[in-house]
C-alpha positions in Angstrom: -1.4 1.4 21.7 -1.5 -0.8 18.6 -3.5 -2.9 17.4 -2.7 -7.5 17.1 -4.6 -8.2 13.9 -2.6 -10.6 12.6 -0.7 -8.5 11.6 2.9 -10.0 11.2 4.9 -8.2 8.9 5.6 -4.5 7.7 2.0 -3.3 8.7 0.7 -2.1 12.0 -2.6 -0.8 13.4 -2.7 1.6 14.9 -5.1 3.1 16.7 -7.5 6.3 16.3 -10.0 5.4 18.8 -12.4 2.8 20.0 -13.8 2.0 15.9 -11.2 3.7 13.7 -7.6 2.4 12.9 -5.4 4.0 10.6 -3.1 0.8 8.5 0.7 2.1 8.3 3.7 0.5 6.8 6.5 0.8 9.0 8.7 0.3 6.4 7.4 4.6 5.1 8.9 7.2 7.7 6.3 8.9 9.7 6.2 11.8 7.0 6.2 9.9 4.2 3.0 9.2 2.4 3.6 5.8 1.7 3.2 5.6 5.5 -0.9 5.4 5.9 -1.9 2.8 3.6 -5.8 2.5 4.4 -7.9 4.6 7.1 -10.0 1.0 8.6 -13.8 2.2 10.7 -15.8 -0.3 12.2 -19.1 -0.5 10.8 -22.8 -2.1 11.9 -21.9 -5.7 9.8 -18.0 -5.4 9.4 -15.1 -3.4 8.6 -15.3 -0.6 6.2 -11.5 0.6 4.5 -10.6 4.0 2.2 -7.1 2.6 0.7 -5.1 5.7 0.3 -3.4 4.0 -3.5 -5.2 1.9 -5.5 -7.5 1.7 -8.0 -10.8 1.1 -5.9 -11.1 3.6 -3.0 -12.8 1.9 -0.7 -13.9 -1.8 0.0 -16.5 -3.3 2.4 -14.3 -6.5 5.1 -15.5 -9.1 7.5 -12.9 -8.5 9.9 -10.3 -6.2 10.3 -7.7 -9.3 9.2 -9.2 -9.0 5.8 -8.4 -4.9 5.3 -4.9 -5.7 6.8 -4.9 -8.5 4.2 -6.1 -6.7 1.8 -3.7 -3.9 2.6 -0.9 -7.0 2.5 -1.7 -7.6 -1.3 -1.4 -3.9 -2.4 1.6 -3.3 -0.6 2.4 -6.3 -2.5 1.5 -5.6 -5.9 3.3 -2.8 -5.7 6.6 -3.7 -5.1 6.5 -5.9 -7.9 7.5 -4.0 -11.4 7.0 -5.5 -14.8 9.1 -2.5 -15.8 12.6 -3.6 -18.4 15.4 -1.9 -18.2 15.8 0.4 -21.5 15.6 -1.2 -25.1 19.3 0.6 -26.6 19.2 2.6 -29.5 22.8 2.5 -31.2 24.9 5.3 -31.8 26.5 5.9 -34.4 29.7 8.6 -34.9 28.2 11.7 -37.4 29.0 10.6 -41.6 32.4 12.5 -42.6 32.2 14.1 -45.4 34.9 12.9 -48.7 
């Protein structure tokens, strides 16, 4: 059973119990480390998330939808690469002794 919190993409909320969920990326295999994006728990005044990647591992959100939106941003940021092709290095044959 999944929870629909405005999830319209590859992310899915999978309930752990009545007040806790796993936010999972369905593009990754179940046994892949990238599958679980975050663990989310309902708190007294919102939702607390523990992220499996990124620089800030814990965050607090007003709604479950906010948690999903952050997960989508984190996944999108991980997909955007700023790397470029390697710079070619010229290769010359060894000099001949004359």
